[in-house]
N, C-alpha and C positions, 0 to 999 in steps of 0.2 A: 448628733453632734449639736450644740445649742449655737446662737447667732454669735455670742461672744467669743467662742471657740473658733468659729470660722474666720472671724476678723483678725484674731491673733496669728493664725497660720497664713494669711495673705501676706505676699512678698511686698514690702516696703519698696518704693521707688528710692533709690539713693539719692540723698539731696546734694545739691552742686553746693559746694563752699567757694566763696570767693573773698576778696578783700576790698575795702572802700579805697578807691583810688586817692581819696585825700589823706585820710588819717591811718589808712591800713589795718583797720579793725576787721577781723574775720566775722562774715555773716553769711547766711543761707541765702542763695540766689531765689527770690520770689517773684513771679510775675505780677502779683498784685502789690509790690511796692512802689509806691509813687515816686521813689527818690533814687531808684536803682539807676547807675551801679553804686550810688552813695549810700552811708548807712542812715543819713538824716537830711532834713531840709536845711539846716546850719552847714553841714558839709558840702552839700551841693551849691549853697549861695557862695560859700567861701572859694569854691573852685570857680564859679563864674566871674567873681570879684578879681581872683588871679588872672584870667583870662582878658577881662576889661582893663585891667591895670597893666597889661602887657607883661606881666611877671611869667607867664608861660607863654611859649612861643613854638611854632612849628620851624624847625629849622630849615635852612636853605641857603642858596648862594645868592646874597642880596645883590651882589654886584651883577650877576646875570639877570636877575629879575629887573633891576633897574635899566638895564640896557633894553630888555624887551618892552618896558614900559615907554621908553623914550621912542622906540620905533613905533608904537602904537599911537603915540601923541603926534609925531610928525606925520605919519600917515593921515590921520584926521584933518591934519591942517592942510595937507596937499589936496585932499579931496574937496575941501571948502573953496581953494583956489581956482578950482575949474568950474 
């Protein structure tokens, strides 16, 4: 058996396919892709801009978060008074 035959009979690891979170283009997951999970630098930058412009947000209860923030601020001012 020649070297070429043995390579063709080796089992190939199945590739993992994924979608770019920005444009949903199907692409193969590669650990050497510097833009992963995005398909390109452009898509990665566009996603970053969306977060920076607050077009993407993590949902939560803003009323609850605001209440906790006020508690922290009031605790800090109480500590300064002592």
